[in-house]
Structures are given as C-alpha cells and as structure tokens.
ZADO-1210 file (C-alpha; in nm, 4 decimals, padded with zeros to 6 digits):
<atoms>
<atom x="01.5428" y="-02.7908" z="-03.3945" code="UNK" pos="1"/>
<atom x="01.5809" y="-02.6334" z="-03.7388" code="UNK" pos="2"/>
<atom x="01.2875" y="-02.4021" z="-03.6818" code="UNK" pos="3"/>
<atom x="01.4356" y="-02.2842" z="-03.3512" code="UNK" pos="4"/>
<atom x="01.7729" y="-02.2153" z="-03.5132" code="UNK" pos="5"/>
<atom x="01.6131" y="-02.0198" z="-03.7962" code="UNK" pos="6"/>
<atom x="01.4124" y="-01.8175" z="-03.5447" code="UNK" pos="7"/>
<atom x="01.7345" y="-01.7297" z="-03.3594" code="UNK" pos="8"/>
<atom x="01.9069" y="-01.6270" z="-03.6785" code="UNK" pos="9"/>
<atom x="01.6091" y="-01.4090" z="-03.7726" code="UNK" pos="10"/>
<atom x="01.6228" y="-01.2397" z="-03.4359" code="UNK" pos="11"/>
<atom x="01.9964" y="-01.1810" z="-03.4786" code="UNK" pos="12"/>
<atom x="01.9535" y="-01.0336" z="-03.8262" code="UNK" pos="13"/>
<atom x="01.6665" y="-00.8079" z="-03.7179" code="UNK" pos="14"/>
<atom x="01.7549" y="-00.4457" z="-03.8095" code="UNK" pos="15"/>
<atom x="01.5748" y="-00.3338" z="-03.4926" code="UNK" pos="16"/>
<atom x="01.8283" y="-00.5126" z="-03.2710" code="UNK" pos="17"/>
<atom x="01.9257" y="-00.3170" z="-02.9596" code="UNK" pos="18"/>
<atom x="02.2900" y="-00.2927" z="-03.0756" code="UNK" pos="19"/>
<atom x="02.1822" y="-00.1074" z="-03.3925" code="UNK" pos="20"/>
<atom x="01.9558" y="00.1444" z="-03.2148" code="UNK" pos="21"/>
<atom x="02.1190" y="00.4754" z="-03.1293" code="UNK" pos="22"/>
<atom x="01.8619" y="00.6080" z="-02.8807" code="UNK" pos="23"/>
<atom x="01.9154" y="00.9556" z="-02.7412" code="UNK" pos="24"/>
<atom x="01.7397" y="01.0143" z="-02.4087" code="UNK" pos="25"/>
<atom x="01.5066" y="01.3113" z="-02.3952" code="UNK" pos="26"/>
<atom x="01.6349" y="01.5858" z="-02.1684" code="UNK" pos="27"/>
<atom x="01.4134" y="01.7526" z="-01.9106" code="UNK" pos="28"/>
<atom x="01.5858" y="02.0667" z="-01.7808" code="UNK" pos="29"/>
<atom x="01.2707" y="02.1846" z="-01.6011" code="UNK" pos="30"/>
<atom x="01.2870" y="01.8781" z="-01.3771" code="UNK" pos="31"/>
<atom x="01.6323" y="01.9749" z="-01.2560" code="UNK" pos="32"/>
<atom x="01.5309" y="02.3372" z="-01.2077" code="UNK" pos="33"/>
<atom x="01.2213" y="02.2430" z="-01.0072" code="UNK" pos="34"/>
<atom x="01.4245" y="01.9975" z="-00.7983" code="UNK" pos="35"/>
<atom x="01.6801" y="02.2682" z="-00.7144" code="UNK" pos="36"/>
<atom x="01.4057" y="02.5161" z="-00.6220" code="UNK" pos="37"/>
<atom x="01.2349" y="02.2628" z="-00.3936" code="UNK" pos="38"/>
<atom x="01.5680" y="02.1730" z="-00.2301" code="UNK" pos="39"/>
<atom x="01.6484" y="02.5396" z="-00.1634" code="UNK" pos="40"/>
<atom x="01.3043" y="02.6013" z="-00.0139" code="UNK" pos="41"/>
<atom x="01.3410" y="02.2923" z="00.2048" code="UNK" pos="42"/>
<atom x="01.6821" y="02.4062" z="00.3319" code="UNK" pos="43"/>
<atom x="01.5450" y="02.7519" z="00.4091" code="UNK" pos="44"/>
<atom x="01.2531" y="02.5977" z="00.6002" code="UNK" pos="45"/>
<atom x="01.4842" y="02.3732" z="00.8029" code="UNK" pos="46"/>
<atom x="01.7157" y="02.6654" z="00.8765" code="UNK" pos="47"/>
<atom x="01.4265" y="02.8725" z="01.0093" code="UNK" pos="48"/>
<atom x="01.2932" y="02.5738" z="01.2019" code="UNK" pos="49"/>
<atom x="01.6144" y="02.5045" z="01.3930" code="UNK" pos="50"/>
<atom x="01.7194" y="02.8666" z="01.4488" code="UNK" pos="51"/>
<atom x="01.3854" y="02.9935" z="01.5843" code="UNK" pos="52"/>
<atom x="01.4047" y="03.0192" z="01.9632" code="UNK" pos="53"/>
<atom x="01.0268" y="02.9833" z="01.9964" code="UNK" pos="54"/>
<atom x="01.0511" y="02.6113" z="01.9288" code="UNK" pos="55"/>
<atom x="01.2691" y="02.5576" z="02.2405" code="UNK" pos="56"/>
<atom x="01.4469" y="02.2490" z="02.1174" code="UNK" pos="57"/>
<atom x="01.6116" y="02.2103" z="02.4570" code="UNK" pos="58"/>
<atom x="01.2704" y="02.1522" z="02.6177" code="UNK" pos="59"/>
<atom x="01.1777" y="01.9254" z="02.3277" code="UNK" pos="60"/>
<atom x="01.4726" y="01.6986" z="02.4054" code="UNK" pos="61"/>
<atom x="01.3970" y="01.7127" z="02.7770" code="UNK" pos="62"/>
<atom x="01.0338" y="01.6012" z="02.7480" code="UNK" pos="63"/>
<atom x="01.0594" y="01.3678" z="02.4495" code="UNK" pos="64"/>
<atom x="01.1326" y="01.0670" z="02.6722" code="UNK" pos="65"/>
<atom x="00.9464" y="01.1939" z="02.9774" code="UNK" pos="66"/>
<atom x="00.7751" y="00.9121" z="03.1657" code="UNK" pos="67"/>
<atom x="00.4403" y="01.0892" z="03.1594" code="UNK" pos="68"/>
<atom x="00.4569" y="01.1218" z="02.7803" code="UNK" pos="69"/>
<atom x="00.5512" y="00.7562" z="02.7263" code="UNK" pos="70"/>
<atom x="00.2705" y="00.6396" z="02.9564" code="UNK" pos="71"/>
<atom x="00.0261" y="00.8611" z="02.7662" code="UNK" pos="72"/>
<atom x="00.1484" y="00.7058" z="02.4410" code="UNK" pos="73"/>
<atom x="00.0679" y="00.3585" z="02.5781" code="UNK" pos="74"/>
<atom x="-00.2801" y="00.4746" z="02.6808" code="UNK" pos="75"/>
<atom x="-00.3292" y="00.6154" z="02.3301" code="UNK" pos="76"/>
<atom x="-00.2299" y="00.2788" z="02.1818" code="UNK" pos="77"/>
<atom x="-00.4762" y="00.1034" z="02.4136" code="UNK" pos="78"/>
<atom x="-00.7546" y="00.3400" z="02.3087" code="UNK" pos="79"/>
<atom x="-00.6693" y="00.2892" z="01.9414" code="UNK" pos="80"/>
<atom x="-00.6464" y="-00.0902" z="01.9548" code="UNK" pos="81"/>
<atom x="-00.9603" y="-00.1492" z="02.1614" code="UNK" pos="82"/>
<atom x="-01.1706" y="00.1000" z="01.9666" code="UNK" pos="83"/>
<atom x="-01.0586" y="-00.0487" z="01.6326" code="UNK" pos="84"/>
<atom x="-01.1360" y="-00.4003" z="01.7585" code="UNK" pos="85"/>
<atom x="-01.4925" y="-00.2912" z="01.8388" code="UNK" pos="86"/>
<atom x="-01.5167" y="-00.1037" z="01.5103" code="UNK" pos="87"/>
<atom x="-01.3974" y="-00.3953" z="01.2963" code="UNK" pos="88"/>
<atom x="-01.6119" y="-00.6584" z="01.4708" code="UNK" pos="89"/>
<atom x="-01.9273" y="-00.4476" z="01.4648" code="UNK" pos="90"/>
<atom x="-01.8462" y="-00.3218" z="01.1141" code="UNK" pos="91"/>
<atom x="-01.8353" y="-00.6765" z="00.9756" code="UNK" pos="92"/>
<atom x="-02.1717" y="-00.7489" z="01.1384" code="UNK" pos="93"/>
<atom x="-02.3254" y="-00.4313" z="00.9961" code="UNK" pos="94"/>
<atom x="-02.1852" y="-00.5071" z="00.6499" code="UNK" pos="95"/>
<atom x="-02.3405" y="-00.8548" z="00.6526" code="UNK" pos="96"/>
<atom x="-02.6695" y="-00.7010" z="00.7677" code="UNK" pos="97"/>
<atom x="-02.6479" y="-00.4439" z="00.4883" code="UNK" pos="98"/>
<atom x="-02.6033" y="-00.7195" z="00.2279" code="UNK" pos="99"/>
<atom x="-02.8726" y="-00.9403" z="00.3817" code="UNK" pos="100"/>
<atom x="-03.1988" y="-00.9980" z="00.1899" code="UNK" pos="101"/>
<atom x="-03.3823" y="-00.9398" z="00.5187" code="UNK" pos="102"/>
<atom x="-03.5339" y="-00.5884" z="00.4984" code="UNK" pos="103"/>
<atom x="-03.5370" y="-00.5490" z="00.8768" code="UNK" pos="104"/>
<atom x="-03.1638" y="-00.6134" z="00.9048" code="UNK" pos="105"/>
<atom x="-03.0916" y="-00.3809" z="00.6130" code="UNK" pos="106"/>
<atom x="-03.3008" y="-00.1054" z="00.7692" code="UNK" pos="107"/>
<atom x="-03.1285" y="-00.1385" z="01.1069" code="UNK" pos="108"/>
<atom x="-02.7863" y="-00.1275" z="00.9415" code="UNK" pos="109"/>
<atom x="-02.8762" y="00.1767" z="00.7314" code="UNK" pos="110"/>
<atom x="-03.0189" y="00.3583" z="01.0355" code="UNK" pos="111"/>
<atom x="-02.6984" y="00.2920" z="01.2303" code="UNK" pos="112"/>
<atom x="-02.4807" y="00.4204" z="00.9460" code="UNK" pos="113"/>
<atom x="-02.7072" y="00.7222" z="00.8971" code="UNK" pos="114"/>
<atom x="-02.6764" y="00.8283" z="01.2609" code="UNK" pos="115"/>
<atom x="-02.3096" y="00.7637" z="01.3347" code="UNK" pos="116"/>
<atom x="-02.1821" y="00.8944" z="01.0020" code="UNK" pos="117"/>
<atom x="-02.4092" y="01.1976" z="01.0152" code="UNK" pos="118"/>
<atom x="-02.3075" y="01.3280" z="01.3588" code="UNK" pos="119"/>
<atom x="-01.9578" y="01.4498" z="01.4599" code="UNK" pos="120"/>
<atom x="-01.7524" y="01.2099" z="01.6666" code="UNK" pos="121"/>
<atom x="-01.6754" y="01.4927" z="01.9116" code="UNK" pos="122"/>
<atom x="-02.0469" y="01.5376" z="01.9822" code="UNK" pos="123"/>
<atom x="-02.0882" y="01.1628" z="02.0301" code="UNK" pos="124"/>
<atom x="-01.8017" y="01.1581" z="02.2800" code="UNK" pos="125"/>
<atom x="-01.9606" y="01.4484" z="02.4711" code="UNK" pos="126"/>
<atom x="-02.2769" y="01.2407" z="02.5086" code="UNK" pos="127"/>
<atom x="-02.0728" y="00.9439" z="02.6327" code="UNK" pos="128"/>
<atom x="-01.9117" y="01.1739" z="02.8885" code="UNK" pos="129"/>
<atom x="-02.2614" y="01.2689" z="03.0078" code="UNK" pos="130"/>
<atom x="-02.3832" y="00.9083" z="03.0020" code="UNK" pos="131"/>
<atom x="-02.3765" y="00.8702" z="03.3810" code="UNK" pos="132"/>
<atom x="-02.5669" y="01.1975" z="03.4132" code="UNK" pos="133"/>
<atom x="-02.8368" y="01.0960" z="03.1653" code="UNK" pos="134"/>
<atom x="-02.8651" y="00.7367" z="03.2892" code="UNK" pos="135"/>
<atom x="-02.7988" y="00.7202" z="03.6623" code="UNK" pos="136"/>
<atom x="-02.9274" y="00.3653" z="03.7027" code="UNK" pos="137"/>
<atom x="-02.9381" y="00.0739" z="03.4562" code="UNK" pos="138"/>
<atom x="-03.1279" y="-00.2481" z="03.5121" code="UNK" pos="139"/>
<atom x="-03.1305" y="-00.5754" z="03.3208" code="UNK" pos="140"/>
<atom x="-03.4212" y="-00.8165" z="03.3360" code="UNK" pos="141"/>
<atom x="-03.7830" y="-00.8544" z="03.2291" code="UNK" pos="142"/>
<atom x="-03.9298" y="-00.5090" z="03.1516" code="UNK" pos="143"/>
<atom x="-04.1905" y="-00.3914" z="03.4048" code="UNK" pos="144"/>
<atom x="-04.1717" y="-00.7281" z="03.5818" code="UNK" pos="145"/>
<atom x="-03.8381" y="-00.7995" z="03.7491" code="UNK" pos="146"/>
<atom x="-03.4786" y="-00.6760" z="03.7267" code="UNK" pos="147"/>
<atom x="-03.2076" y="-00.9364" z="03.7676" code="UNK" pos="148"/>
<atom x="-02.9089" y="-00.6968" z="03.7621" code="UNK" pos="149"/>
<atom x="-02.9077" y="-00.3358" z="03.8794" code="UNK" pos="150"/>
<atom x="-02.6122" y="-00.1021" z="03.8168" code="UNK" pos="151"/>
<atom x="-02.5548" y="00.2322" z="03.9845" code="UNK" pos="152"/>
<atom x="-02.3702" y="00.4318" z="03.7154" code="UNK" pos="153"/>
<atom x="-02.3148" y="00.7370" z="03.9335" code="UNK" pos="154"/>
<atom x="-02.0403" y="00.5604" z="04.1283" code="UNK" pos="155"/>
<atom x="-01.8720" y="00.4154" z="03.8190" code="UNK" pos="156"/>
<atom x="-01.5402" y="00.5728" z="03.7141" code="UNK" pos="157"/>
<atom x="-01.5021" y="00.4413" z="03.3627" code="UNK" pos="158"/>
<atom x="-01.4194" y="00.7327" z="03.1353" code="UNK" pos="159"/>
<atom x="-01.1552" y="00.5223" z="02.9611" code="UNK" pos="160"/>
<atom x="-01.4099" y="00.2563" z="02.8658" code="UNK" pos="161"/>
<atom x="-01.6686" y="00.5154" z="02.7693" code="UNK" pos="162"/>
<atom x="-01.4062" y="00.6620" z="02.5364" code="UNK" pos="163"/>
<atom x="-01.3332" y="00.3180" z="02.3879" code="UNK" pos="164"/>
<atom x="-01.7025" y="00.2466" z="02.3305" code="UNK" pos="165"/>
<atom x="-01.7672" y="00.5919" z="02.1840" code="UNK" pos="166"/>
<atom x="-01.4775" y="00.5696" z="01.9399" code="UNK" pos="167"/>
<atom x="-01.5535" y="00.2069" z="01.8514" code="UNK" pos="168"/>
<atom x="-01.9217" y="00.2645" z="01.7763" code="UNK" pos="169"/>
<atom x="-01.8361" y="00.5582" z="01.5524" code="UNK" pos="170"/>
<atom x="-01.5651" y="00.3622" z="01.3708" code="UNK" pos="171"/>
<atom x="-01.8004" y="00.0687" z="01.3094" code="UNK" pos="172"/>
<atom x="-02.0099" y="00.2811" z="01.0737" code="UNK" pos="173"/>
<atom x="-01.7096" y="00.3443" z="00.8488" code="UNK" pos="174"/>
<atom x="-01.5717" y="-00.0085" z="00.8724" code="UNK" pos="175"/>
<atom x="-01.9105" y="-00.1448" z="00.7657" code="UNK" pos="176"/>
<atom x="-01.8850" y="00.0383" z="00.4345" code="UNK" pos="177"/>
<atom x="-01.5246" y="-00.0742" z="00.3854" code="UNK" pos="178"/>
<atom x="-01.6106" y="-00.4398" z="00.4475" code="UNK" pos="179"/>
<atom x="-01.9209" y="-00.4153" z="00.2266" code="UNK" pos="180"/>
<atom x="-01.7125" y="-00.2713" z="-00.0569" code="UNK" pos="181"/>
<atom x="-01.4551" y="-00.5498" z="-00.0177" code="UNK" pos="182"/>
<atom x="-01.7154" y="-00.8277" z="-00.0258" code="UNK" pos="183"/>
<atom x="-01.8967" y="-00.6676" z="-00.3199" code="UNK" pos="184"/>
<atom x="-01.5701" y="-00.6484" z="-00.5158" code="UNK" pos="185"/>
<atom x="-01.5577" y="-01.0281" z="-00.5452" code="UNK" pos="186"/>
<atom x="-01.7408" y="-01.1406" z="-00.8574" code="UNK" pos="187"/>
<atom x="-02.0548" y="-01.3503" z="-00.8357" code="UNK" pos="188"/>
<atom x="-01.8862" y="-01.6109" z="-01.0504" code="UNK" pos="189"/>
<atom x="-01.6456" y="-01.6902" z="-00.7662" code="UNK" pos="190"/>
<atom x="-01.9324" y="-01.7725" z="-00.5318" code="UNK" pos="191"/>
<atom x="-02.1165" y="-01.9678" z="-00.8008" code="UNK" pos="192"/>
<atom x="-01.8049" y="-02.1730" z="-00.8764" code="UNK" pos="193"/>
<atom x="-01.7541" y="-02.2500" z="-00.5075" code="UNK" pos="194"/>
<atom x="-02.1184" y="-02.3527" z="-00.4753" code="UNK" pos="195"/>
<atom x="-02.0832" y="-02.5780" z="-00.7795" code="UNK" pos="196"/>
<atom x="-01.7910" y="-02.7511" z="-00.6079" code="UNK" pos="197"/>
<atom x="-02.0130" y="-02.8269" z="-00.3096" code="UNK" pos="198"/>
<atom x="-01.8725" y="-02.5654" z="-00.0719" code="UNK" pos="199"/>
<atom x="-02.1081" y="-02.4255" z="00.1903" code="UNK" pos="200"/>
<atom x="-02.1642" y="-02.0561" z="00.2607" code="UNK" pos="201"/>
<atom x="-01.9215" y="-02.0391" z="00.5551" code="UNK" pos="202"/>
<atom x="-01.6485" y="-02.2264" z="00.3678" code="UNK" pos="203"/>
<atom x="-01.7037" y="-02.0106" z="00.0589" code="UNK" pos="204"/>
<atom x="-01.6687" y="-01.6908" z="00.2617" code="UNK" pos="205"/>
<atom x="-01.3567" y="-01.8181" z="00.4396" code="UNK" pos="206"/>
<atom x="-01.1753" y="-01.9777" z="00.1463" code="UNK" pos="207"/>
<atom x="-01.2957" y="-01.7807" z="-00.1577" code="UNK" pos="208"/>
<atom x="-01.4593" y="-01.4461" z="-00.0815" code="UNK" pos="209"/>
<atom x="-01.2663" y="-01.3073" z="00.2160" code="UNK" pos="210"/>
<atom x="-00.9122" y="-01.3807" z="00.0845" code="UNK" pos="211"/>
<atom x="-00.9967" y="-01.1840" z="-00.2307" code="UNK" pos="212"/>
<atom x="-01.1898" y="-00.9148" z="-00.0459" code="UNK" pos="213"/>
<atom x="-00.8985" y="-00.8511" z="00.1896" code="UNK" pos="214"/>
<atom x="-00.7051" y="-00.6903" z="-00.0966" code="UNK" pos="215"/>
<atom x="-00.9737" y="-00.4214" z="-00.1011" code="UNK" pos="216"/>
<atom x="-01.0346" y="-00.4094" z="00.2754" code="UNK" pos="217"/>
<atom x="-00.6769" y="-00.3818" z="00.4053" code="UNK" pos="218"/>
<atom x="-00.5679" y="-00.0421" z="00.2575" code="UNK" pos="219"/>
<atom x="-00.8650" y="00.1653" z="00.3851" code="UNK" pos="220"/>
<atom x="-00.8619" y="-00.0247" z="00.7151" code="UNK" pos="221"/>
<atom x="-00.4981" y="00.0735" z="00.7640" code="UNK" pos="222"/>
<atom x="-00.5913" y="00.4339" z="00.6945" code="UNK" pos="223"/>
<atom x="-00.8758" y="00.4104" z="00.9468" code="UNK" pos="224"/>
<atom x="-00.6375" y="00.2693" z="01.2083" code="UNK" pos="225"/>
<atom x="-00.3968" y="00.5601" z="01.1633" code="UNK" pos="226"/>
<atom x="-00.6896" y="00.8016" z="01.1669" code="UNK" pos="227"/>
<atom x="-00.8157" y="00.6436" z="01.4901" code="UNK" pos="228"/>
<atom x="-00.4737" y="00.6988" z="01.6462" code="UNK" pos="229"/>
<atom x="-00.5139" y="01.0722" z="01.5896" code="UNK" pos="230"/>
<atom x="-00.8855" y="01.0794" z="01.6721" code="UNK" pos="231"/>
<atom x="-00.8052" y="00.9659" z="02.0278" code="UNK" pos="232"/>
<atom x="-00.7050" y="01.3264" z="02.0973" code="UNK" pos="233"/>
<atom x="-01.0800" y="01.4086" z="02.0999" code="UNK" pos="234"/>
<atom x="-01.1435" y="01.2038" z="02.4152" code="UNK" pos="235"/>
<atom x="-01.0995" y="01.5295" z="02.6076" code="UNK" pos="236"/>
<atom x="-01.4693" y="01.5764" z="02.5260" code="UNK" pos="237"/>
<atom x="-01.5644" y="01.3178" z="02.7888" code="UNK" pos="238"/>
<atom x="-01.3448" y="01.4605" z="02.9616" code="UNK" pos="239"/>
<atom x="-01.0542" y="01.2150" z="02.9628" code="UNK" pos="240"/>
<atom x="-00.7138" y="01.3793" z="02.9505" code="UNK" pos="241"/>
<atom x="-00.4631" y="01.0951" z="02.9821" code="UNK" pos="242"/>
<atom x="-00.4021" y="01.0387" z="02.6108" code="UNK" pos="243"/>
<atom x="-00.0894" y="01.1581" z="02.4321" code="UNK" pos="244"/>
<atom x="-00.2063" y="01.4946" z="02.3017" code="UNK" pos="245"/>
<atom x="-00.3912" y="01.6056" z="02.6140" code="UNK" pos="246"/>
<atom x="-00.1095" y="01.4941" z="02.8435" code="UNK" pos="247"/>
<atom x="00.1413" y="01.6953" z="02.6406" code="UNK" pos="248"/>
<atom x="-00.0975" y="01.9913" z="02.6482" code="UNK" pos="249"/>
<atom x="-00.1375" y="01.9657" z="03.0253" code="UNK" pos="250"/>
<atom x="00.2411" y="01.9660" z="03.0689" code="UNK" pos="251"/>
<atom x="00.3049" y="02.2546" z="02.8312" code="UNK" pos="252"/>
<atom x="00.0393" y="02.5015" z="02.9509" code="UNK" pos="253"/>
<atom x="00.1588" y="02.5484" z="03.3135" code="UNK" pos="254"/>
<atom x="00.5165" y="02.6204" z="03.2005" code="UNK" pos="255"/>
<atom x="00.3911" y="02.8495" z="02.9201" code="UNK" pos="256"/>
<atom x="00.5675" y="02.6382" z="02.6564" code="UNK" pos="257"/>
<atom x="00.2985" y="02.4666" z="02.4468" code="UNK" pos="258"/>
<atom x="00.5031" y="02.4624" z="02.1235" code="UNK" pos="259"/>
<atom x="00.7836" y="02.2209" z="02.2258" code="UNK" pos="260"/>
<atom x="00.5308" y="01.9887" z="02.3899" code="UNK" pos="261"/>
<atom x="00.3215" y="01.9880" z="02.0732" code="UNK" pos="262"/>
<atom x="00.6365" y="01.8894" z="01.8837" code="UNK" pos="263"/>
<atom x="00.6923" y="01.6087" z="02.1333" code="UNK" pos="264"/>
<atom x="00.3382" y="01.4773" z="02.0833" code="UNK" pos="265"/>
<atom x="00.3733" y="01.5089" z="01.7046" code="UNK" pos="266"/>
<atom x="00.6960" y="01.3080" z="01.7134" code="UNK" pos="267"/>
<atom x="00.5292" y="01.0249" z="01.9029" code="UNK" pos="268"/>
<atom x="00.2315" y="01.0272" z="01.6666" code="UNK" pos="269"/>
<atom x="00.4646" y="01.0160" z="01.3650" code="UNK" pos="270"/>
<atom x="00.6679" y="00.7301" z="01.5126" code="UNK" pos="271"/>
<atom x="00.3603" y="00.5178" z="01.5898" code="UNK" pos="272"/>
<atom x="00.2013" y="00.5970" z="01.2521" code="UNK" pos="273"/>
<atom x="00.5216" y="00.4951" z="01.0737" code="UNK" pos="274"/>
<atom x="00.5194" y="00.1567" z="01.2454" code="UNK" pos="275"/>
<atom x="00.1540" y="00.1071" z="01.1542" code="UNK" pos="276"/>
<atom x="00.2281" y="00.1993" z="00.7916" code="UNK" pos="277"/>
<atom x="00.5017" y="-00.0641" z="00.7764" code="UNK" pos="278"/>
<atom x="00.2610" y="-00.3263" z="00.9098" code="UNK" pos="279"/>
<atom x="-00.0006" y="-00.2172" z="00.6569" code="UNK" pos="280"/>
<atom x="00.2520" y="-00.2529" z="00.3736" code="UNK" pos="281"/>
<atom x="00.3360" y="-00.6124" z="00.4624" code="UNK" pos="282"/>
<atom x="-00.0317" y="-00.7015" z="00.5077" code="UNK" pos="283"/>
<atom x="-00.1143" y="-00.5580" z="00.1655" code="UNK" pos="284"/>
<atom x="00.1724" y="-00.7519" z="00.0095" code="UNK" pos="285"/>
<atom x="00.0613" y="-01.0739" z="00.1801" code="UNK" pos="286"/>
<atom x="-00.3022" y="-01.0538" z="00.0716" code="UNK" pos="287"/>
<atom x="-00.2068" y="-00.9186" z="-00.2714" code="UNK" pos="288"/>
<atom x="-00.0175" y="-01.2305" z="-00.3715" code="UNK" pos="289"/>
<atom x="-00.1172" y="-01.3465" z="-00.7158" code="UNK" pos="290"/>
<atom x="-00.3020" y="-01.0256" z="-00.7973" code="UNK" pos="291"/>
<atom x="-00.0062" y="-00.8222" z="-00.9232" code="UNK" pos="292"/>
<atom x="00.0740" y="-00.8158" z="-01.2928" code="UNK" pos="293"/>
<atom x="00.4423" y="-00.7479" z="-01.2291" code="UNK" pos="294"/>
<atom x="00.6604" y="-01.0527" z="-01.2905" code="UNK" pos="295"/>
<atom x="00.9127" y="-01.1178" z="-01.0142" code="UNK" pos="296"/>
<atom x="01.2705" y="-01.2364" z="-01.0672" code="UNK" pos="297"/>
<atom x="01.1834" y="-01.5849" z="-00.9518" code="UNK" pos="298"/>
<atom x="00.8974" y="-01.6035" z="-01.2009" code="UNK" pos="299"/>
<atom x="01.1280" y="-01.4898" z="-01.4821" code="UNK" pos="300"/>
<atom x="01.3741" y="-01.7685" z="-01.3933" code="UNK" pos="301"/>
<atom x="01.0945" y="-02.0266" z="-01.3986" code="UNK" pos="302"/>
<atom x="00.9754" y="-01.9038" z="-01.7386" code="UNK" pos="303"/>
<atom x="01.3325" y="-01.9117" z="-01.8716" code="UNK" pos="304"/>
<atom x="01.3774" y="-02.2691" z="-01.7495" code="UNK" pos="305"/>
<atom x="01.0532" y="-02.3731" z="-01.9217" code="UNK" pos="306"/>
<atom x="01.1730" y="-02.2053" z="-02.2418" code="UNK" pos="307"/>
<atom x="01.5041" y="-02.3899" z="-02.2323" code="UNK" pos="308"/>
<atom x="01.3250" y="-02.7216" z="-02.1878" code="UNK" pos="309"/>
<atom x="01.1062" y="-02.6379" z="-02.4886" code="UNK" pos="310"/>
<atom x="01.4106" y="-02.5575" z="-02.7030" code="UNK" pos="311"/>
<atom x="01.5768" y="-02.8826" z="-02.6015" code="UNK" pos="312"/>
<atom x="01.2774" y="-03.0775" z="-02.7261" code="UNK" pos="313"/>
</atoms>
C-alpha cells in the first residue's frame, strides 16, 4: 500500500504533468487553402453537372425506376452471385491443388491459371457464345463404345447459363490465388501446434487455418465481387443483352438519349456496390476479431478494473 501511495505522489509531482505543459498546436494554413480550393472546384463541377441540358435529368428521373431497368438489375445480381459462387468454389479447389505435393495436381492448377489469367474475359465470353456453333452435339458415356446421354446443343437456349459459366471459370483463376495467399499467410507453427494437440487435417483447416486466413481472403474477395458486378456488362459478347448496362443502352439508343440512361445504370451500379461494401466491412470486422492492436473501450474498462483490484491488494 505504501509503495502504491508513493508511486501516486511521484506521478503527481512529475514536472511533465499534463497541467504543466503549455502545448501550442502547429498550424497548417496550406491545409485550409487546399480544402477551400477543392471545395470550390467541386461546387463548380456540380454546377456544370446540373445546369448542362445534355444530361437530361428529367429523363434520368423518368427511367431511374423503370421496370425494365429494375428487372435488368436483378438479372445482373443473379449473374454476379452465381458466377462468384462458381469462382469461389472452383478457386478453393485450385488453391488446394496448387499447394498439393502432387506434381500432377500442381501442373493442372498452374495450366488453368495460365490460360484463364492470360486471355481477356471478353474473348472467353465470345467463345462461350459460339459454344453451340463449335459443339453441336455432346455425348456422355464410354468413349468409342457407347453413349449413355446425348445432348443436342443447337436447340438449347441457355445464353444466361453460358454467361454464368464463362464469368465463373474466369473468376476461379483469380480466386485461387487469393485463397492460396490466405492459406499461406498462416504460419506453419499454427498447423504444427494443432497437430501436436491431436487435431486432424480437416479439423485443423476448419478451426485453425481458415479462421485466420479469412482475414486475408475477405478484402480481395469483396473487391472481386464488386468487380464481377461491373464485369457482367461484358456478357453482350455472347450476345446476352438483358443485364443492367446493356438494357439501359438498348433503351437509350432508340430515343437518341444515351447519356441519361448511362447515368441511370451508373446509379444502380453505385447503389448495389455500396451495399456490397457495407457487407464487406462487417465481414472484415467479424473475421478480424482479436487481430487488431487498437484497444476498445470495453477492454480499457476491464484493464482499469484489474488495476483497481491490484491496488486494493
């Protein structure tokens, strides 16, 4: 008790106490000047934006909630979600193959990444649009012996699913590298410790590796999801024109007003991207628990309570 009291008195008599410091904040006039310049430029831009008749804000308001635009937005969300599901599932498989000691699996994974990352996604979608022209008939069975299932692709109308497969296969190449980087970021000591505790490989991946790897995987995956949302505008290469951008383009060209319809499509893209960013933020915060060095208010209160108990002793 005496030592604690003397420590408090020493802290009180410290000449560097906050009450004795007369700190003068450093002034930054250039910050205020730059802020004023940026604000003026922003106001001038907004003034020109809303006073230019070429933007046709009346048509923008008319078509913003048009039924055709909202339906196209739903189709765009379907394309994005299904393609990302294929990309994530196949990307995890390719990442595991890339990290496998089996040279055959590693070679197959590297060849897949080499092809799909080395060719433009637009070109890949063009090939998927010509798939029924290149392969008119597909059979499944024993090669050169007997076919159990025979499909006539000429009569199939599945441009939507061809678009989903084309986007998903391309995305898998990028997701594989993201997942591989996340798994590799977990130290070998974590796996060794889990093995020493008697945990199997599957349990180690589920309880030790993946929860830590998700902190690395989630941010780039969120960026890929938002990028996929915008990449759906390339499905016109198949051709499939029922997504958000192409539907807005098809409405704007006949009335010779492409600009307001482009603004409509941009507004929908921004709204959907904003929602996805919010979801990404909460996912990052959830999987980042315990990794931040910033002490929260609750943690400060717990530390203060522990300190008071120590002083009482």
